[in-house]
N, CA, C and O atoms as CSV, one atom per row, in Angstrom:
chain,resi,resn,atom,element,x,y,z
A,1,MET,N,N,0.843,-1.177,0.000
A,1,MET,CA,C,0.000,0.000,0.000
A,1,MET,C,C,0.887,1.238,0.000
A,1,MET,O,O,1.774,1.384,0.840
A,2,GLU,N,N,0.639,2.101,-0.930
A,2,GLU,CA,C,1.427,3.315,-1.059
A,2,GLU,C,C,0.954,4.365,-0.067
A,2,GLU,O,O,-0.247,4.584,0.088
A,3,ASN,N,N,1.887,5.006,0.597
A,3,ASN,CA,C,1.556,6.035,1.578
A,3,ASN,C,C,1.659,7.397,0.908
A,3,ASN,O,O,2.753,7.942,0.761
A,4,SER,N,N,0.527,7.942,0.505
A,4,SER,CA,C,0.541,9.268,-0.111
A,4,SER,C,C,0.128,10.299,0.923
A,4,SER,O,O,-0.646,10.012,1.837
A,5,GLU,N,N,0.646,11.478,0.766
A,5,GLU,CA,C,0.337,12.552,1.706
A,5,GLU,C,C,-1.113,13.001,1.525
A,5,GLU,O,O,-1.549,13.277,0.408
A,6,VAL,N,N,-1.849,13.070,2.623
A,6,VAL,CA,C,-3.241,13.513,2.590
A,6,VAL,C,C,-3.269,15.004,2.868
A,6,VAL,O,O,-2.709,15.483,3.853
A,7,ARG,N,N,-3.916,15.705,2.001
A,7,ARG,CA,C,-4.002,17.155,2.146
A,7,ARG,C,C,-5.113,17.508,3.136
A,7,ARG,O,O,-6.235,17.013,3.022
A,8,TYR,N,N,-4.798,18.352,4.092
A,8,TYR,CA,C,-5.764,18.761,5.111
A,8,TYR,C,C,-5.573,20.249,5.343
A,8,TYR,O,O,-4.608,20.679,5.974
A,9,THR,N,N,-6.512,21.026,4.822
A,9,THR,CA,C,-6.392,22.482,4.904
A,9,THR,C,C,-7.646,23.078,5.523
A,9,THR,O,O,-8.581,22.361,5.880
A,10,GLU,N,N,-7.651,24.382,5.645
A,10,GLU,CA,C,-8.824,25.087,6.173
A,10,GLU,C,C,-10.076,24.806,5.350
A,10,GLU,O,O,-11.187,24.855,5.878
A,11,ASP,N,N,-9.908,24.512,4.068
A,11,ASP,CA,C,-11.061,24.252,3.195
A,11,ASP,C,C,-11.820,22.987,3.590
A,11,ASP,O,O,-12.999,22.851,3.262
A,12,GLU,N,N,-11.163,22.061,4.290
A,12,GLU,CA,C,-11.830,20.819,4.702
A,12,GLU,C,C,-12.617,20.973,6.002
A,12,GLU,O,O,-13.373,20.069,6.358
A,13,ILE,N,N,-12.470,22.062,6.705
A,13,ILE,CA,C,-13.169,22.281,7.975
A,13,ILE,C,C,-14.572,22.804,7.695
A,13,ILE,O,O,-14.745,23.789,6.978
A,14,LYS,N,N,-15.579,22.133,8.271
A,14,LYS,CA,C,-16.981,22.524,8.088
A,14,LYS,C,C,-17.645,22.690,9.444
A,14,LYS,O,O,-17.247,22.067,10.428
A,15,SER,N,N,-18.642,23.525,9.479
A,15,SER,CA,C,-19.505,23.642,10.652
A,15,SER,C,C,-20.917,23.301,10.214
A,15,SER,O,O,-21.423,23.848,9.235
A,16,LEU,N,N,-21.543,22.401,10.941
A,16,LEU,CA,C,-22.924,22.025,10.657
A,16,LEU,C,C,-23.807,22.546,11.774
A,16,LEU,O,O,-23.385,22.601,12.929
A,17,ASP,N,N,-25.039,22.932,11.435
A,17,ASP,CA,C,-25.959,23.239,12.527
A,17,ASP,C,C,-26.411,21.909,13.129
A,17,ASP,O,O,-26.200,20.853,12.532
A,18,TRP,N,N,-27.019,21.956,14.285
A,18,TRP,CA,C,-27.327,20.724,15.016
A,18,TRP,C,C,-28.237,19.789,14.239
A,18,TRP,O,O,-28.079,18.572,14.331
A,19,LYS,N,N,-29.192,20.326,13.469
A,19,LYS,CA,C,-30.087,19.451,12.702
A,19,LYS,C,C,-29.327,18.718,11.599
A,19,LYS,O,O,-29.531,17.523,11.384
A,20,GLU,N,N,-28.455,19.438,10.907
A,20,GLU,CA,C,-27.654,18.803,9.858
A,20,GLU,C,C,-26.770,17.707,10.456
A,20,GLU,O,O,-26.606,16.643,9.860
A,21,HIS,N,N,-26.206,17.971,11.625
A,21,HIS,CA,C,-25.327,16.989,12.257
A,21,HIS,C,C,-26.090,15.727,12.650
A,21,HIS,O,O,-25.601,14.617,12.438
A,22,ILE,N,N,-27.268,15.886,13.213
A,22,ILE,CA,C,-28.072,14.719,13.589
A,22,ILE,C,C,-28.442,13.912,12.355
A,22,ILE,O,O,-28.372,12.683,12.377
A,23,ARG,N,N,-28.835,14.585,11.278
A,23,ARG,CA,C,-29.195,13.869,10.048
A,23,ARG,C,C,-27.996,13.141,9.448
A,23,ARG,O,O,-28.136,12.038,8.919
A,24,MET,N,N,-26.821,13.757,9.530
A,24,MET,CA,C,-25.624,13.158,8.947
A,24,MET,C,C,-25.081,12.020,9.807
A,24,MET,O,O,-24.588,11.029,9.269
A,25,ARG,N,N,-25.161,12.141,11.119
A,25,ARG,CA,C,-24.590,11.163,12.046
A,25,ARG,C,C,-25.580,10.754,13.141
A,25,ARG,O,O,-25.290,10.952,14.321
A,26,PRO,N,N,-26.740,10.189,12.784
A,26,PRO,CA,C,-27.732,9.841,13.812
A,26,PRO,C,C,-27.208,8.837,14.838
A,26,PRO,O,O,-27.648,8.839,15.987
A,27,GLY,N,N,-26.283,7.991,14.434
A,27,GLY,CA,C,-25.741,6.998,15.349
A,27,GLY,C,C,-25.039,7.593,16.558
A,27,GLY,O,O,-24.948,6.941,17.598
A,28,MET,N,N,-24.542,8.820,16.444
A,28,MET,CA,C,-23.903,9.472,17.588
A,28,MET,C,C,-24.918,9.800,18.676
A,28,MET,O,O,-24.548,9.990,19.834
A,29,TYR,N,N,-26.181,9.867,18.313
A,29,TYR,CA,C,-27.231,10.263,19.256
A,29,TYR,C,C,-28.069,9.076,19.725
A,29,TYR,O,O,-28.520,9.051,20.870
A,30,ILE,N,N,-28.281,8.094,18.849
A,30,ILE,CA,C,-29.163,6.978,19.209
A,30,ILE,C,C,-28.492,5.618,19.070
A,30,ILE,O,O,-29.166,4.592,19.159
A,31,GLY,N,N,-27.202,5.589,18.859
A,31,GLY,CA,C,-26.525,4.315,18.647
A,31,GLY,C,C,-26.729,3.846,17.219
A,31,GLY,O,O,-26.885,4.657,16.306
A,32,LYS,N,N,-26.727,2.562,17.034
A,32,LYS,CA,C,-26.821,1.986,15.698
A,32,LYS,C,C,-28.203,2.255,15.095
A,32,LYS,O,O,-29.221,2.031,15.750
A,33,THR,N,N,-28.239,2.729,13.862
A,33,THR,CA,C,-29.539,3.052,13.260
A,33,THR,C,C,-30.309,1.786,12.905
A,33,THR,O,O,-31.481,1.681,13.269
A,34,GLY,N,N,-29.727,0.847,12.232
A,34,GLY,CA,C,-30.338,-0.451,11.969
A,34,GLY,C,C,-31.723,-0.400,11.354
A,34,GLY,O,O,-32.231,0.666,11.005
A,35,ASP,N,N,-32.326,-1.579,11.228
A,35,ASP,CA,C,-33.653,-1.688,10.618
A,35,ASP,C,C,-34.707,-2.196,11.599
A,35,ASP,O,O,-35.815,-2.544,11.190
A,36,GLY,N,N,-34.372,-2.242,12.884
A,36,GLY,CA,C,-35.324,-2.687,13.896
A,36,GLY,C,C,-35.268,-4.168,14.193
A,36,GLY,O,O,-36.043,-4.660,15.014
A,37,THR,N,N,-34.358,-4.899,13.537
A,37,THR,CA,C,-34.294,-6.340,13.774
A,37,THR,C,C,-33.397,-6.708,14.952
A,37,THR,O,O,-33.462,-7.833,15.447
A,38,ALA,N,N,-32.562,-5.775,15.405
A,38,ALA,CA,C,-31.673,-6.047,16.543
A,38,ALA,C,C,-32.124,-5.241,17.761
A,38,ALA,O,O,-32.640,-4.131,17.632
A,39,ALA,N,N,-31.922,-5.815,18.931
A,39,ALA,CA,C,-32.392,-5.177,20.172
A,39,ALA,C,C,-31.712,-3.848,20.461
A,39,ALA,O,O,-32.255,-3.027,21.200
A,40,ASP,N,N,-30.527,-3.621,19.889
A,40,ASP,CA,C,-29.825,-2.360,20.153
A,40,ASP,C,C,-29.936,-1.362,19.000
A,40,ASP,O,O,-29.160,-0.409,18.931
A,41,ASP,N,N,-30.890,-1.572,18.100
A,41,ASP,CA,C,-31.136,-0.590,17.035
A,41,ASP,C,C,-31.672,0.702,17.634
A,41,ASP,O,O,-32.360,0.683,18.654
A,42,GLY,N,N,-31.360,1.805,17.007
A,42,GLY,CA,C,-31.700,3.131,17.519
A,42,GLY,C,C,-33.166,3.340,17.834
A,42,GLY,O,O,-33.499,4.082,18.759
A,43,ILE,N,N,-34.050,2.699,17.082
A,43,ILE,CA,C,-35.485,2.894,17.329
A,43,ILE,C,C,-35.850,2.450,18.742
A,43,ILE,O,O,-36.726,3.040,19.375
A,44,TYR,N,N,-35.174,1.406,19.239
A,44,TYR,CA,C,-35.462,0.925,20.590
A,44,TYR,C,C,-34.841,1.834,21.652
A,44,TYR,O,O,-35.364,1.952,22.760
A,45,ILE,N,N,-33.734,2.468,21.311
A,45,ILE,CA,C,-33.127,3.451,22.215
A,45,ILE,C,C,-34.082,4.634,22.379
A,45,ILE,O,O,-34.282,5.132,23.487
A,46,LEU,N,N,-34.671,5.078,21.264
A,46,LEU,CA,C,-35.641,6.177,21.325
A,46,LEU,C,C,-36.869,5.782,22.140
A,46,LEU,O,O,-37.349,6.565,22.959
A,47,LEU,N,N,-37.380,4.570,21.919
A,47,LEU,CA,C,-38.543,4.094,22.669
A,47,LEU,C,C,-38.216,3.992,24.160
A,47,LEU,O,O,-39.036,4.356,25.002
A,48,LYS,N,N,-37.024,3.501,24.484
A,48,LYS,CA,C,-36.614,3.416,25.891
A,48,LYS,C,C,-36.584,4.803,26.524
A,48,LYS,O,O,-36.986,4.957,27.677
A,49,GLU,N,N,-36.121,5.807,25.800
A,49,GLU,CA,C,-36.085,7.175,26.326
A,49,GLU,C,C,-37.498,7.675,26.628
A,49,GLU,O,O,-37.729,8.293,27.668
A,50,VAL,N,N,-38.440,7.410,25.725
A,50,VAL,CA,C,-39.837,7.807,25.955
A,50,VAL,C,C,-40.385,7.104,27.194
A,50,VAL,O,O,-41.014,7.736,28.043
A,51,LEU,N,N,-40.148,5.797,27.295
A,51,LEU,CA,C,-40.640,5.044,28.456
A,51,LEU,C,C,-39.971,5.508,29.750
A,51,LEU,O,O,-40.633,5.617,30.782
A,52,ASP,N,N,-38.668,5.780,29.702
A,52,ASP,CA,C,-37.974,6.290,30.897
A,52,ASP,C,C,-38.585,7.602,31.370
A,52,ASP,O,O,-38.759,7.809,32.571
A,53,ASN,N,N,-38.913,8.493,30.427
A,53,ASN,CA,C,-39.547,9.760,30.800
A,53,ASN,C,C,-40.917,9.519,31.425
A,53,ASN,O,O,-41.282,10.184,32.394
A,54,SER,N,N,-41.671,8.579,30.878
A,54,SER,CA,C,-42.982,8.252,31.436
A,54,SER,C,C,-42.851,7.693,32.844
A,54,SER,O,O,-43.627,8.046,33.732
A,55,ILE,N,N,-41.875,6.827,33.045
A,55,ILE,CA,C,-41.646,6.240,34.367
A,55,ILE,C,C,-41.225,7.321,35.361
A,55,ILE,O,O,-41.663,7.307,36.512
A,56,ASP,N,N,-40.376,8.260,34.925
A,56,ASP,CA,C,-39.989,9.382,35.799
A,56,ASP,C,C,-41.224,10.141,36.277
A,56,ASP,O,O,-41.346,10.446,37.463
A,57,GLU,N,N,-42.130,10.445,35.363
A,57,GLU,CA,C,-43.358,11.164,35.724
A,57,GLU,C,C,-44.172,10.353,36.730
A,57,GLU,O,O,-44.661,10.899,37.719
A,58,PHE,N,N,-44.317,9.059,36.480
A,58,PHE,CA,C,-45.086,8.179,37.356
A,58,PHE,C,C,-44.475,8.135,38.758
A,58,PHE,O,O,-45.184,8.285,39.753
A,59,VAL,N,N,-43.159,7.931,38.831
A,59,VAL,CA,C,-42.463,7.827,40.116
A,59,VAL,C,C,-42.588,9.124,40.912
A,59,VAL,O,O,-42.650,9.093,42.142
A,60,MET,N,N,-42.626,10.264,40.220
A,60,MET,CA,C,-42.757,11.557,40.903
A,60,MET,C,C,-44.209,11.872,41.264
A,60,MET,O,O,-44.505,12.959,41.760
A,61,GLY,N,N,-45.116,10.916,41.015
A,61,GLY,CA,C,-46.506,11.096,41.403
A,61,GLY,C,C,-47.371,11.809,40.380
A,61,GLY,O,O,-48.491,12.214,40.693
A,62,ASN,N,N,-46.873,11.966,39.174
A,62,ASN,CA,C,-47.635,12.632,38.114
A,62,ASN,C,C,-48.218,11.586,37.175
A,62,ASN,O,O,-47.529,11.083,36.286
A,63,GLY,N,N,-49.456,11.271,37.371
A,63,GLY,CA,C,-50.111,10.251,36.568
A,63,GLY,C,C,-50.148,8.928,37.296
A,63,GLY,O,O,-49.235,8.605,38.056
A,64,LYS,N,N,-51.186,8.172,37.072
A,64,LYS,CA,C,-51.356,6.893,37.753
A,64,LYS,C,C,-51.223,5.712,36.802
A,64,LYS,O,O,-51.227,4.561,37.239
A,65,THR,N,N,-51.105,5.989,35.503
A,65,THR,CA,C,-51.092,4.930,34.500
A,65,THR,C,C,-50.118,5.280,33.387
A,65,THR,O,O,-49.962,6.446,33.025
A,66,ILE,N,N,-49.467,4.257,32.848
A,66,ILE,CA,C,-48.699,4.404,31.614
A,66,ILE,C,C,-49.294,3.412,30.630
A,66,ILE,O,O,-49.248,2.203,30.858
A,67,ASP,N,N,-49.852,3.916,29.542
A,67,ASP,CA,C,-50.426,3.059,28.506
A,67,ASP,C,C,-49.412,2.880,27.385
A,67,ASP,O,O,-48.855,3.855,26.881
A,68,VAL,N,N,-49.173,1.627,26.997
A,68,VAL,CA,C,-48.305,1.329,25.860
A,68,VAL,C,C,-49.110,0.468,24.906
A,68,VAL,O,O,-49.610,-0.590,25.286
A,69,GLN,N,N,-49.233,0.918,23.676
A,69,GLN,CA,C,-49.941,0.162,22.644
A,69,GLN,C,C,-48.961,-0.161,21.524
A,69,GLN,O,O,-48.244,0.719,21.048
A,70,ILE,N,N,-48.930,-1.421,21.106
A,70,ILE,CA,C,-48.079,-1.840,19.996
A,70,ILE,C,C,-48.981,-2.505,18.969
A,70,ILE,O,O,-49.642,-3.503,19.258
A,71,LYS,N,N,-48.999,-1.944,17.771
A,71,LYS,CA,C,-49.836,-2.485,16.708
A,71,LYS,C,C,-49.047,-2.397,15.409
A,71,LYS,O,O,-48.748,-1.306,14.925
A,72,GLU,N,N,-48.716,-3.549,14.856
A,72,GLU,CA,C,-47.879,-3.639,13.662
A,72,GLU,C,C,-46.585,-2.869,13.887
A,72,GLU,O,O,-45.827,-3.221,14.792
A,73,ALA,N,N,-46.304,-1.849,13.117
A,73,ALA,CA,C,-45.038,-1.108,13.245
A,73,ALA,C,C,-45.214,0.214,13.984
A,73,ALA,O,O,-44.389,1.117,13.839
A,74,VAL,N,N,-46.284,0.339,14.777
A,74,VAL,CA,C,-46.572,1.591,15.481
A,74,VAL,C,C,-46.597,1.331,16.989
A,74,VAL,O,O,-47.248,0.397,17.456
A,75,VAL,N,N,-45.883,2.167,17.740
A,75,VAL,CA,C,-45.897,2.096,19.201
A,75,VAL,C,C,-46.411,3.429,19.717
A,75,VAL,O,O,-45.921,4.485,19.315
A,76,LYS,N,N,-47.399,3.383,20.609
A,76,LYS,CA,C,-47.938,4.591,21.233
A,76,LYS,C,C,-47.727,4.492,22.737
A,76,LYS,O,O,-47.997,3.457,23.347
A,77,VAL,N,N,-47.237,5.588,23.331
A,77,VAL,CA,C,-47.022,5.640,24.778
A,77,VAL,C,C,-47.740,6.871,25.301
A,77,VAL,O,O,-47.558,7.972,24.782
A,78,ARG,N,N,-48.559,6.682,26.336
A,78,ARG,CA,C,-49.232,7.802,26.996
A,78,ARG,C,C,-49.034,7.641,28.489
A,78,ARG,O,O,-49.295,6.576,29.049
A,79,ASP,N,N,-48.564,8.715,29.138
A,79,ASP,CA,C,-48.238,8.575,30.557
A,79,ASP,C,C,-49.122,9.396,31.492
A,79,ASP,O,O,-49.006,9.235,32.707
A,80,TYR,N,N,-49.973,10.240,31.008
A,80,TYR,CA,C,-50.869,11.041,31.847
A,80,TYR,C,C,-50.091,11.901,32.846
A,80,TYR,O,O,-50.609,12.260,33.904
A,81,GLY,N,N,-48.850,12.227,32.503
A,81,GLY,CA,C,-48.019,13.073,33.357
A,81,GLY,C,C,-48.310,14.539,33.107
A,81,GLY,O,O,-49.343,14.896,32.541
A,82,ARG,N,N,-47.388,15.377,33.535
A,82,ARG,CA,C,-47.586,16.820,33.436
A,82,ARG,C,C,-47.538,17.341,32.012
A,82,ARG,O,O,-48.134,18.377,31.717
A,83,GLY,N,N,-46.846,16.652,31.129
A,83,GLY,CA,C,-46.733,17.114,29.754
A,83,GLY,C,C,-45.791,18.296,29.631
A,83,GLY,O,O,-45.059,18.627,30.564
A,84,ILE,N,N,-45.821,18.923,28.474
A,84,ILE,CA,C,-44.984,20.088,28.203
A,84,ILE,C,C,-45.886,21.311,28.230
A,84,ILE,O,O,-46.931,21.307,27.579
A,85,PRO,N,N,-45.519,22.359,28.962
A,85,PRO,CA,C,-46.338,23.578,28.948
A,85,PRO,C,C,-46.523,24.072,27.510
A,85,PRO,O,O,-45.559,24.140,26.747
A,86,LEU,N,N,-47.755,24.413,27.144
A,86,LEU,CA,C,-48.071,24.763,25.760
A,86,LEU,C,C,-47.177,25.845,25.179
A,86,LEU,O,O,-46.853,25.799,23.992
A,87,GLY,N,N,-46.777,26.803,25.976
A,87,GLY,CA,C,-45.933,27.874,25.475
A,87,GLY,C,C,-44.518,27.432,25.113
A,87,GLY,O,O,-43.768,28.192,24.501
A,88,LYS,N,N,-44.151,26.208,25.487
A,88,LYS,CA,C,-42.795,25.711,25.225
A,88,LYS,C,C,-42.759,24.475,24.326
A,88,LYS,O,O,-41.682,23.930,24.086
A,89,VAL,N,N,-43.908,24.019,23.823
A,89,VAL,CA,C,-43.944,22.786,23.031
A,89,VAL,C,C,-43.026,22.876,21.816
A,89,VAL,O,O,-42.199,21.990,21.602
A,90,ILE,N,N,-43.160,23.924,21.026
A,90,ILE,CA,C,-42.365,24.027,19.797
A,90,ILE,C,C,-40.876,24.035,20.127
A,90,ILE,O,O,-40.091,23.347,19.474
A,91,GLU,N,N,-40.489,24.803,21.129
A,91,GLU,CA,C,-39.077,24.860,21.518
A,91,GLU,C,C,-38.585,23.488,21.987
A,91,GLU,O,O,-37.487,23.064,21.627
A,92,CYS,N,N,-39.391,22.801,22.782
A,92,CYS,CA,C,-38.981,21.505,23.330
A,92,CYS,C,C,-38.825,20.426,22.262
A,92,CYS,O,O,-37.972,19.547,22.394
A,93,VAL,N,N,-39.623,20.480,21.224
A,93,VAL,CA,C,-39.546,19.435,20.203
A,93,VAL,C,C,-38.692,19.829,19.007
A,93,VAL,O,O,-38.507,19.024,18.094
A,94,SER,N,N,-38.170,21.050,18.996
A,94,SER,CA,C,-37.392,21.469,17.830
A,94,SER,C,C,-35.981,21.957,18.157
A,94,SER,O,O,-35.218,22.267,17.242
A,95,ARG,N,N,-35.619,22.032,19.426
A,95,ARG,CA,C,-34.266,22.467,19.805
A,95,ARG,C,C,-33.613,21.417,20.690
A,95,ARG,O,O,-34.143,21.054,21.741
A,96,ILE,N,N,-32.479,20.945,20.259
A,96,ILE,CA,C,-31.753,19.933,21.028
A,96,ILE,C,C,-31.345,20.500,22.390
A,96,ILE,O,O,-31.080,21.695,22.524
A,97,ASN,N,N,-31.301,19.636,23.384
A,97,ASN,CA,C,-30.891,19.990,24.751
A,97,ASN,C,C,-31.821,21.003,25.402
A,97,ASN,O,O,-31.370,21.872,26.149
A,98,THR,N,N,-33.110,20.897,25.125
A,98,THR,CA,C,-34.112,21.749,25.763
A,98,THR,C,C,-34.951,20.864,26.671
A,98,THR,O,O,-35.482,19.849,26.219
A,99,GLY,N,N,-35.080,21.223,27.927
A,99,GLY,CA,C,-35.863,20.416,28.847
A,99,GLY,C,C,-36.063,21.117,30.168
A,99,GLY,O,O,-35.495,22.181,30.415
A,100,GLY,N,N,-36.868,20.519,31.008
A,100,GLY,CA,C,-37.207,21.134,32.280
A,100,GLY,C,C,-36.638,20.425,33.492
A,100,GLY,O,O,-37.007,20.751,34.621
A,101,LYS,N,N,-35.739,19.451,33.287
A,101,LYS,CA,C,-35.236,18.669,34.419
A,101,LYS,C,C,-33.742,18.869,34.662
A,101,LYS,O,O,-33.122,18.057,35.349
A,102,TYR,N,N,-33.160,19.916,34.120
A,102,TYR,CA,C,-31.719,20.124,34.304
A,102,TYR,C,C,-31.358,20.499,35.731
A,102,TYR,O,O,-30.229,20.258,36.158
A,103,ASP,N,N,-32.280,21.077,36.474
A,103,ASP,CA,C,-31.994,21.485,37.850
A,103,ASP,C,C,-32.397,20.434,38.879
A,103,ASP,O,O,-32.259,20.661,40.081
A,104,SER,N,N,-32.897,19.280,38.418
A,104,SER,CA,C,-33.339,18.266,39.391
A,104,SER,C,C,-32.435,17.058,39.399
A,104,SER,O,O,-32.668,16.118,40.159
């Protein structure tokens, strides 16, 4: 194998906004992307995060039930917890690292 010099200049340095980075490298955020056939595929990591949040609400006394419905390729989770204050819904679902539990 021939060892050729690799050129690395300022032109190769890029900055991505957070959405572009997640789309380009989803595995950095959810592990292996996969097709859902393996237990450690990213879809299950995302589902575990939703369930963990529901359990947190339940343990803190917010809501008495966690409903999980699985039908074909659709999973629905409802926890009857406090939810997201309406004035912050868009921010919470569209900006990474936005949440209300950083001080707890």
